[in-house]
MARSELUM-234685 format. One record per residue: x, y, z of N, C-alpha, C, O in turn; residue number from 1. Coordinates in steps of 0.001 Angstrom, whole numbers, plus 500000, padded with zeros to 6 digits. Layout:
+--------+--------+--------+--------+--------+--------+--------+--------+--------+--------+--------+--------+-----+
!    npx !    npy !    npz !   capx !   capy !   capz !    cpx !    cpy !    cpz !    opx !    opy !    opz !  nr !
+--------+--------+--------+--------+--------+--------+--------+--------+--------+--------+--------+--------+-----+
!      X !      Y !      Z !      X !      Y !      Z !      X !      Y !      Z !      X !      Y !      Z ! NUM !
...
+--------+--------+--------+--------+--------+--------+--------+--------+--------+--------+--------+--------+-----+
END
This chain:
+--------+--------+--------+--------+--------+--------+--------+--------+--------+--------+--------+--------+-----+
!    npx !    npy !    npz !   capx !   capy !   capz !    cpx !    cpy !    cpz !    opx !    opy !    opz !  nr !
+--------+--------+--------+--------+--------+--------+--------+--------+--------+--------+--------+--------+-----+
! 500826 ! 498811 ! 500000 ! 500000 ! 500000 ! 500000 ! 500866 ! 501247 ! 500000 ! 500564 ! 502232 ! 499326 !   1 !
! 501937 ! 501191 ! 500759 ! 502774 ! 502370 ! 500869 ! 503565 ! 502597 ! 499592 ! 503697 ! 503738 ! 499150 !   2 !
! 504086 ! 501558 ! 498998 ! 504932 ! 501735 ! 497823 ! 504168 ! 502316 ! 496642 ! 504732 ! 503051 ! 495831 !   3 !
! 502889 ! 501986 ! 496546 ! 502122 ! 502479 ! 495402 ! 501889 ! 503985 ! 495456 ! 501598 ! 504601 ! 494431 !   4 !
! 502013 ! 504583 ! 496634 ! 501769 ! 506021 ! 496741 ! 502983 ! 506806 ! 497221 ! 502931 ! 508034 ! 497284 !   5 !
! 504063 ! 506132 ! 497557 ! 505246 ! 506846 ! 498033 ! 505844 ! 507721 ! 496940 ! 506142 ! 508892 ! 497174 !   6 !
! 506020 ! 507165 ! 495760 ! 506657 ! 507927 ! 494677 ! 505863 ! 509186 ! 494304 ! 506458 ! 510258 ! 494191 !   7 !
! 504531 ! 509093 ! 494107 ! 503808 ! 510335 ! 493790 ! 503890 ! 511385 ! 494903 ! 503996 ! 512578 ! 494623 !   8 !
! 503840 ! 510944 ! 496161 ! 503914 ! 511897 ! 497271 ! 505279 ! 512576 ! 497310 ! 505374 ! 513783 ! 497530 !   9 !
! 506320 ! 511803 ! 497099 ! 507671 ! 512362 ! 497119 ! 507868 ! 513290 ! 495915 ! 508492 ! 514344 ! 496035 !  10 !
! 507335 ! 512895 ! 494762 ! 507446 ! 513754 ! 493569 ! 506695 ! 515064 ! 493776 ! 507178 ! 516120 ! 493368 !  11 !
! 505523 ! 515015 ! 494402 ! 504776 ! 516249 ! 494689 ! 505593 ! 517160 ! 495599 ! 505628 ! 518373 ! 495395 !  12 !
! 506246 ! 516581 ! 496598 ! 507062 ! 517383 ! 497502 ! 508236 ! 518012 ! 496754 ! 508569 ! 519175 ! 496982 !  13 !
! 508854 ! 517253 ! 495872 ! 510003 ! 517773 ! 495127 ! 509595 ! 518927 ! 494220 ! 510395 ! 519834 ! 493990 !  14 !
! 508367 ! 518915 ! 493697 ! 507895 ! 519971 ! 492803 ! 507489 ! 521239 ! 493540 ! 507255 ! 522265 ! 492902 !  15 !
! 507400 ! 521196 ! 494864 ! 506953 ! 522377 ! 495603 ! 507988 ! 523484 ! 495604 ! 507683 ! 524614 ! 495986 !  16 !
! 509207 ! 523180 ! 495184 ! 510225 ! 524217 ! 495108 ! 511160 ! 524240 ! 496305 ! 512057 ! 525081 ! 496378 !  17 !
! 510957 ! 523312 ! 497254 ! 511880 ! 523248 ! 498379 ! 513264 ! 522838 ! 497881 ! 513425 ! 522343 ! 496766 !  18 !
! 514230 ! 523052 ! 498719 ! 515579 ! 522669 ! 498337 ! 515645 ! 521162 ! 498119 ! 514939 ! 520395 ! 498774 !  19 !
! 516493 ! 520757 ! 497200 ! 516616 ! 519349 ! 496843 ! 517017 ! 518501 ! 498047 ! 516620 ! 517339 ! 498139 !  20 !
! 517782 ! 519052 ! 498951 ! 518259 ! 518269 ! 500091 ! 517147 ! 517911 ! 501077 ! 517338 ! 517030 ! 501915 !  21 !
! 515996 ! 518571 ! 500997 ! 514899 ! 518230 ! 501906 ! 514104 ! 517016 ! 501423 ! 513366 ! 516419 ! 502207 !  22 !
! 514238 ! 516643 ! 500158 ! 513455 ! 515532 ! 499615 ! 513809 ! 514202 ! 500305 ! 512889 ! 513473 ! 500677 !  23 !
! 515081 ! 513849 ! 500494 ! 515368 ! 512590 ! 501195 ! 514829 ! 512566 ! 502631 ! 514361 ! 511528 ! 503101 !  24 !
! 514893 ! 513691 ! 503315 ! 514360 ! 513757 ! 504680 ! 512844 ! 513578 ! 504671 ! 512297 ! 512863 ! 505510 !  25 !
! 512165 ! 514227 ! 503723 ! 510727 ! 514074 ! 503572 ! 510380 ! 512605 ! 503312 ! 509479 ! 512055 ! 503944 !  26 !
! 511101 ! 511974 ! 502377 ! 510848 ! 510580 ! 502027 ! 511094 ! 509665 ! 503220 ! 510311 ! 508749 ! 503471 !  27 !
! 512166 ! 509904 ! 503950 ! 512479 ! 509063 ! 505112 ! 511403 ! 509183 ! 506191 ! 511019 ! 508181 ! 506794 !  28 !
! 510919 ! 510387 ! 506437 ! 509874 ! 510578 ! 507448 ! 508570 ! 509916 ! 507009 ! 507887 ! 509289 ! 507819 !  29 !
! 508226 ! 510052 ! 505734 ! 507012 ! 509425 ! 505189 ! 507096 ! 507902 ! 505325 ! 506165 ! 507259 ! 505811 !  30 !
! 508218 ! 507342 ! 504890 ! 508391 ! 505890 ! 504950 ! 508479 ! 505388 ! 506388 ! 508054 ! 504270 ! 506676 !  31 !
! 509020 ! 506194 ! 507288 ! 509122 ! 505800 ! 508698 ! 507741 ! 505586 ! 509323 ! 507565 ! 504685 ! 510143 !  32 !
! 506769 ! 506403 ! 508943 ! 505407 ! 506239 ! 509480 ! 504821 ! 504898 ! 509051 ! 504156 ! 504226 ! 509840 !  33 !
! 505066 ! 504513 ! 507806 ! 504586 ! 503212 ! 507327 ! 505351 ! 502075 ! 508000 ! 504765 ! 501048 ! 508345 !  34 !
! 506642 ! 502253 ! 508185 ! 507446 ! 501221 ! 508843 ! 506981 ! 501002 ! 510274 ! 506841 ! 499861 ! 510713 !  35 !
! 506742 ! 502078 ! 511000 ! 506270 ! 501948 ! 512375 ! 504910 ! 501262 ! 512441 ! 504666 ! 500454 ! 513337 !  36 !
! 504033 ! 501575 ! 511509 ! 502727 ! 500925 ! 511461 ! 502880 ! 499432 ! 511184 ! 502252 ! 498605 ! 511845 !  37 !
! 503707 ! 499097 ! 510218 ! 503941 ! 497686 ! 509898 ! 504548 ! 496918 ! 511043 ! 504158 ! 495780 ! 511304 !  38 !
! 505502 ! 497523 ! 511732 ! 506120 ! 496858 ! 512889 ! 505118 ! 496660 ! 514016 ! 505130 ! 495622 ! 514677 !  39 !
! 504253 ! 497638 ! 514243 ! 503233 ! 497517 ! 515288 ! 502256 ! 496390 ! 514959 ! 501897 ! 495602 ! 515834 !  40 !
! 501829 ! 496315 ! 513708 ! 500916 ! 495239 ! 513311 ! 501603 ! 493886 ! 513432 ! 501007 ! 492934 ! 513936 !  41 !
! 502831 ! 493790 ! 512982 ! 503568 ! 492525 ! 513060 ! 503789 ! 492085 ! 514507 ! 503774 ! 490890 ! 514803 !  42 !
! 503992 ! 493043 ! 515400 ! 504253 ! 492707 ! 516802 ! 503033 ! 492101 ! 517493 ! 503173 ! 491252 ! 518373 !  43 !
! 501855 ! 492530 ! 517100 ! 500648 ! 492050 ! 517793 ! 499840 ! 491056 ! 516963 ! 498810 ! 490570 ! 517430 !  44 !
! 500276 ! 490745 ! 515753 ! 499474 ! 489901 ! 514865 ! 499425 ! 488457 ! 515343 ! 500446 ! 487849 ! 515663 !  45 !
! 498225 ! 487937 ! 515379 ! 497956 ! 486514 ! 515567 ! 496851 ! 486190 ! 514568 ! 495936 ! 486994 ! 514386 !  46 !
! 496916 ! 485030 ! 513919 ! 495837 ! 484703 ! 512983 ! 494487 ! 484774 ! 513689 ! 494287 ! 484117 ! 514711 !  47 !
! 493566 ! 485559 ! 513155 ! 492292 ! 485749 ! 513850 ! 491364 ! 484543 ! 513715 ! 491399 ! 483818 ! 512721 !  48 !
! 490534 ! 484346 ! 514738 ! 489473 ! 483351 ! 514653 ! 488469 ! 483828 ! 513607 ! 488487 ! 484993 ! 513209 !  49 !
! 487600 ! 482930 ! 513168 ! 486654 ! 483275 ! 512110 ! 485790 ! 484478 ! 512465 ! 485593 ! 485367 ! 511637 !  50 !
! 485276 ! 484512 ! 513681 ! 484406 ! 485619 ! 514089 ! 485177 ! 486937 ! 514109 ! 484646 ! 487975 ! 513713 !  51 !
! 486411 ! 486898 ! 514563 ! 487238 ! 488107 ! 514606 ! 487571 ! 488563 ! 513181 ! 487570 ! 489758 ! 512888 !  52 !
! 487855 ! 487600 ! 512300 ! 488162 ! 487942 ! 510912 ! 486956 ! 488606 ! 510251 ! 487103 ! 489590 ! 509526 !  53 !
! 485778 ! 488071 ! 510502 ! 484566 ! 488671 ! 509934 ! 484375 ! 490084 ! 510482 ! 484038 ! 491003 ! 509735 !  54 !
! 484590 ! 490254 ! 511786 ! 484446 ! 491584 ! 512391 ! 485464 ! 492563 ! 511802 ! 485135 ! 493725 ! 511566 !  55 !
! 486692 ! 492107 ! 511564 ! 487709 ! 492974 ! 510964 ! 487326 ! 493380 ! 509536 ! 487499 ! 494535 ! 509146 !  56 !
! 486812 ! 492435 ! 508772 ! 486406 ! 492747 ! 507396 ! 485245 ! 493736 ! 507399 ! 485272 ! 494727 ! 506670 !  57 !
! 484225 ! 493472 ! 508215 ! 483072 ! 494378 ! 508278 ! 483507 ! 495752 ! 508791 ! 483119 ! 496778 ! 508233 !  58 !
! 484313 ! 495767 ! 509851 ! 484797 ! 497039 ! 510388 ! 485636 ! 497804 ! 509373 ! 485521 ! 499024 ! 509258 !  59 !
! 486480 ! 497082 ! 508638 ! 487296 ! 497726 ! 507610 ! 486454 ! 498318 ! 506497 ! 486737 ! 499413 ! 506011 !  60 !
! 485424 ! 497598 ! 506094 ! 484551 ! 498107 ! 505033 ! 483725 ! 499291 ! 505511 ! 483503 ! 500234 ! 504751 !  61 !
! 483265 ! 499258 ! 506763 ! 482538 ! 500403 ! 507322 ! 483458 ! 501620 ! 507393 ! 483047 ! 502733 ! 507063 !  62 !
! 484697 ! 501410 ! 507821 ! 485667 ! 502511 ! 507889 ! 485907 ! 503108 ! 506499 ! 486028 ! 504325 ! 506361 !  63 !
! 485977 ! 502257 ! 505472 ! 486196 ! 502746 ! 504109 ! 485111 ! 503717 ! 503665 ! 485353 ! 504562 ! 502803 !  64 !
! 483921 ! 503608 ! 504239 ! 482798 ! 504469 ! 503866 ! 482589 ! 505631 ! 504834 ! 481646 ! 506407 ! 504677 !  65 !
! 483459 ! 505753 ! 505829 ! 483250 ! 506734 ! 506896 ! 483805 ! 508121 ! 506543 ! 484680 ! 508247 ! 505687 !  66 !
! 483285 ! 509159 ! 507214 ! 483835 ! 510510 ! 507033 ! 485297 ! 510605 ! 507488 ! 486071 ! 511379 ! 506924 !  67 !
! 485676 ! 509824 ! 508502 ! 487069 ! 509829 ! 508967 ! 488006 ! 509376 ! 507853 ! 489074 ! 509959 ! 507665 !  68 !
! 487617 ! 508350 ! 507122 ! 488417 ! 507872 ! 505997 ! 488522 ! 508960 ! 504926 ! 489612 ! 509222 ! 504418 !  69 !
! 487399 ! 509592 ! 504582 ! 487416 ! 510640 ! 503553 ! 488299 ! 511811 ! 503973 ! 489023 ! 512366 ! 503147 !  70 !
! 488245 ! 512189 ! 505243 ! 489072 ! 513288 ! 505738 ! 490556 ! 512914 ! 505686 ! 491392 ! 513726 ! 505288 !  71 !
! 490874 ! 511694 ! 506086 ! 492267 ! 511229 ! 506041 ! 492768 ! 511172 ! 504602 ! 493904 ! 511551 ! 504318 !  72 !
! 491921 ! 510699 ! 503702 ! 492305 ! 510619 ! 502298 ! 492534 ! 512013 ! 501709 ! 493459 ! 512212 ! 500921 !  73 !
! 491702 ! 512962 ! 502087 ! 491883 ! 514348 ! 501624 ! 493223 ! 514887 ! 502103 ! 493959 ! 515499 ! 501329 !  74 !
! 493546 ! 514662 ! 503383 ! 494836 ! 515136 ! 503918 ! 496002 ! 514407 ! 503262 ! 497067 ! 514992 ! 503066 !  75 !
! 495809 ! 513130 ! 502920 ! 496868 ! 512363 ! 502268 ! 497139 ! 512884 ! 500858 ! 498271 ! 512812 ! 500379 !  76 !
! 496128 ! 513401 ! 500202 ! 496291 ! 513928 ! 498846 ! 496920 ! 515314 ! 498828 ! 497478 ! 515726 ! 497811 !  77 !
! 496836 ! 516040 ! 499943 ! 497373 ! 517388 ! 499998 ! 498892 ! 517365 ! 499997 ! 499515 ! 516417 ! 500475 !  78 !
! 499463 ! 518398 ! 499467 ! 500912 ! 518543 ! 499485 ! 501299 ! 519114 ! 500846 ! 500974 ! 520260 ! 501159 !  79 !
! 501981 ! 518328 ! 501638 ! 502341 ! 518757 ! 502988 ! 503845 ! 518962 ! 503079 ! 504618 ! 518368 ! 502328 !  80 !
! 504235 ! 519799 ! 504000 ! 505658 ! 520083 ! 504174 ! 506367 ! 519015 ! 504993 ! 507588 ! 518884 ! 504907 !  81 !
! 505628 ! 518252 ! 505782 ! 506222 ! 517234 ! 506636 ! 505902 ! 515845 ! 506112 ! 504737 ! 515496 ! 505920 !  82 !
! 506934 ! 515061 ! 505883 ! 506732 ! 513686 ! 505456 ! 506060 ! 512853 ! 506529 ! 505303 ! 511933 ! 506220 !  83 !
! 506332 ! 513171 ! 507795 ! 505723 ! 512418 ! 508893 ! 504215 ! 512650 ! 508935 ! 503449 ! 511696 ! 509074 !  84 !
! 503776 ! 513908 ! 508816 ! 502334 ! 514189 ! 508842 ! 501638 ! 513599 ! 507635 ! 500521 ! 513093 ! 507743 !  85 !
! 502284 ! 513659 ! 506496 ! 501699 ! 513045 ! 505309 ! 501617 ! 511534 ! 505492 ! 500617 ! 510915 ! 505128 !  86 !
! 502652 ! 510946 ! 506048 ! 502646 ! 509505 ! 506303 ! 501533 ! 509100 ! 507244 ! 500864 ! 508093 ! 507017 !  87 !
! 501325 ! 509873 ! 508302 ! 500249 ! 509570 ! 509257 ! 498894 ! 509663 ! 508562 ! 498036 ! 508802 ! 508759 !  88 !
! 498697 ! 510689 ! 507759 ! 497420 ! 510847 ! 507050 ! 497192 ! 509693 ! 506077 ! 496073 ! 509194 ! 505956 !  89 !
! 498240 ! 509271 ! 505389 ! 498097 ! 508188 ! 504421 ! 497882 ! 506840 ! 505112 ! 497119 ! 506010 ! 504618 !  90 !
! 498537 ! 506618 ! 506232 ! 498281 ! 505399 ! 507010 ! 496832 ! 505389 ! 507479 ! 496151 ! 504369 ! 507378 !  91 !
! 496358 ! 506525 ! 507993 ! 494978 ! 506606 ! 508472 ! 493987 ! 506379 ! 507333 ! 492924 ! 505799 ! 507553 !  92 !
! 494314 ! 506822 ! 506129 ! 493390 ! 506627 ! 505012 ! 493376 ! 505180 ! 504533 ! 492481 ! 504793 ! 503781 !  93 !
! 494345 ! 504378 ! 504952 ! 494430 ! 502982 ! 504528 ! 494053 ! 501983 ! 505628 ! 494152 ! 500774 ! 505420 !  94 !
! 493630 ! 502468 ! 506777 ! 493362 ! 501566 ! 507901 ! 492304 ! 500512 ! 507593 ! 492457 ! 499355 ! 507982 !  95 !
! 491243 ! 500891 ! 506906 ! 490186 ! 499937 ! 506591 ! 490693 ! 498796 ! 505727 ! 490407 ! 497629 ! 505995 !  96 !
! 491444 ! 499135 ! 504694 ! 491990 ! 498100 ! 503819 ! 493039 ! 497259 ! 504538 ! 493150 ! 496058 ! 504291 !  97 !
! 493809 ! 497885 ! 505428 ! 494780 ! 497110 ! 506205 ! 494078 ! 496112 ! 507121 ! 494556 ! 494991 ! 507295 !  98 !
! 492950 ! 496508 ! 507709 ! 492187 ! 495596 ! 508567 ! 491692 ! 494396 ! 507770 ! 491751 ! 493261 ! 508245 !  99 !
! 491206 ! 494648 ! 506560 ! 490752 ! 493549 ! 505704 ! 491920 ! 492641 ! 505348 ! 491779 ! 491418 ! 505371 ! 100 !
! 493058 ! 493215 ! 505021 ! 494241 ! 492426 ! 504685 ! 494680 ! 491559 ! 505852 ! 494990 ! 490382 ! 505671 ! 101 !
! 494710 ! 492129 ! 507044 ! 495106 ! 491371 ! 508234 ! 494102 ! 490251 ! 508511 ! 494493 ! 489156 ! 508916 ! 102 !
! 492824 ! 490515 ! 508298 ! 491793 ! 489514 ! 508566 ! 491871 ! 488345 ! 507599 ! 491661 ! 487197 ! 507991 ! 103 !
! 492170 ! 488629 ! 506340 ! 492137 ! 487563 ! 505338 ! 493452 ! 486804 ! 505260 ! 493480 ! 485596 ! 505493 ! 104 !
! 494526 ! 487484 ! 504941 ! 495834 ! 486820 ! 504859 ! 496905 ! 487864 ! 504590 ! 497117 ! 488245 ! 503439 ! 105 !
! 497585 ! 488336 ! 505635 ! 498560 ! 489410 ! 505437 ! 499790 ! 488991 ! 504638 ! 500580 ! 489852 ! 504250 ! 106 !
! 499977 ! 487710 ! 504382 ! 501141 ! 487253 ! 503633 ! 500808 ! 486890 ! 502185 ! 501662 ! 486369 ! 501469 ! 107 !
! 499597 ! 487156 ! 501757 ! 499180 ! 486843 ! 500398 ! 499645 ! 487947 ! 499451 ! 499157 ! 489075 ! 499516 ! 108 !
! 500579 ! 487619 ! 498581 ! 501074 ! 488617 ! 497633 ! 499987 ! 489097 ! 496668 ! 499912 ! 490296 ! 496401 ! 109 !
! 499144 ! 488210 ! 496136 ! 498072 ! 488725 ! 495268 ! 497118 ! 489673 ! 496012 ! 496686 ! 490681 ! 495453 ! 110 !
! 496795 ! 489352 ! 497255 ! 495915 ! 490219 ! 498034 ! 496603 ! 491549 ! 498344 ! 495972 ! 492604 ! 498284 ! 111 !
! 497891 ! 491499 ! 498672 ! 498642 ! 492741 ! 498893 ! 498662 ! 493597 ! 497638 ! 498503 ! 494815 ! 497706 ! 112 !
! 498859 ! 492955 ! 496488 ! 498856 ! 493688 ! 495229 ! 497504 ! 494321 ! 494940 ! 497429 ! 495459 ! 494476 ! 113 !
! 496429 ! 493574 ! 495217 ! 495084 ! 494109 ! 494989 ! 494809 ! 495291 ! 495901 ! 494270 ! 496305 ! 495458 ! 114 !
! 495177 ! 495170 ! 497174 ! 494957 ! 496261 ! 498124 ! 495809 ! 497475 ! 497726 ! 495342 ! 498613 ! 497782 ! 115 !
! 497047 ! 497225 ! 497330 ! 497908 ! 498322 ! 496876 ! 497331 ! 499037 ! 495662 ! 497413 ! 500261 ! 495563 ! 116 !
! 496746 ! 498275 ! 494733 ! 496125 ! 498882 ! 493559 ! 494913 ! 499720 ! 493955 ! 494707 ! 500805 ! 493412 ! 117 !
! 494119 ! 499232 ! 494888 ! 492953 ! 499991 ! 495359 ! 493401 ! 501300 ! 495998 ! 492815 ! 502354 ! 495751 ! 118 !
! 494439 ! 501225 ! 496816 ! 494953 ! 502432 ! 497478 ! 495463 ! 503428 ! 496439 ! 495192 ! 504624 ! 496547 ! 119 !
! 496182 ! 502960 ! 495458 ! 496699 ! 503839 ! 494406 ! 495558 ! 504511 ! 493649 ! 495611 ! 505709 ! 493372 ! 120 !
! 494534 ! 503741 ! 493318 ! 493374 ! 504303 ! 492604 ! 492688 ! 505361 ! 493474 ! 492351 ! 506443 ! 492994 ! 121 !
! 492486 ! 505043 ! 494752 ! 491819 ! 506001 ! 495659 ! 492607 ! 507291 ! 495791 ! 492027 ! 508377 ! 495762 ! 122 !
! 493915 ! 507188 ! 495935 ! 494717 ! 508365 ! 496241 ! 495105 ! 509175 ! 495013 ! 495206 ! 510399 ! 495090 ! 123 !
! 495317 ! 508526 ! 493907 ! 495874 ! 509235 ! 492760 ! 494896 ! 509416 ! 491602 ! 494977 ! 510415 ! 490888 ! 124 !
! 493984 ! 508485 ! 491402 ! 493128 ! 508560 ! 490231 ! 491735 ! 509120 ! 490526 ! 491136 ! 509765 ! 489665 ! 125 !
! 491221 ! 508886 ! 491716 ! 489871 ! 509343 ! 492056 ! 489930 ! 510668 ! 492812 ! 489515 ! 510737 ! 493968 ! 126 !
! 490424 ! 511680 ! 492194 ! 490557 ! 512981 ! 492851 ! 489324 ! 513794 ! 492662 ! 489249 ! 514924 ! 493145 ! 127 !
+--------+--------+--------+--------+--------+--------+--------+--------+--------+--------+--------+--------+-----+
END
């Protein structure tokens, strides 16, 4: 999910006219937010029971339709000066899909690819 939107976010930051030396710092802060989220999920992950998996899928889908998701997605699309704040907004806009991924199979490459494609479409194409 993060890789599909990292390059456009970093390119948007580079086009803002800031000094070239700030781009690596912006990218590192953005990627650090995703890394911390991934490490937190990995630290607490246990394969969910069927009822928990269903609740995660339903909760993730409800979140995808919520105003909180739309607000996070709007902030994720904005050009921000801080890679960390942009990373937090983009993580928050992907929470519903991450919940579905964790519920179904977080190690499924086809599922990861599908979720990444959905995130890319939401963030970059459906403006």
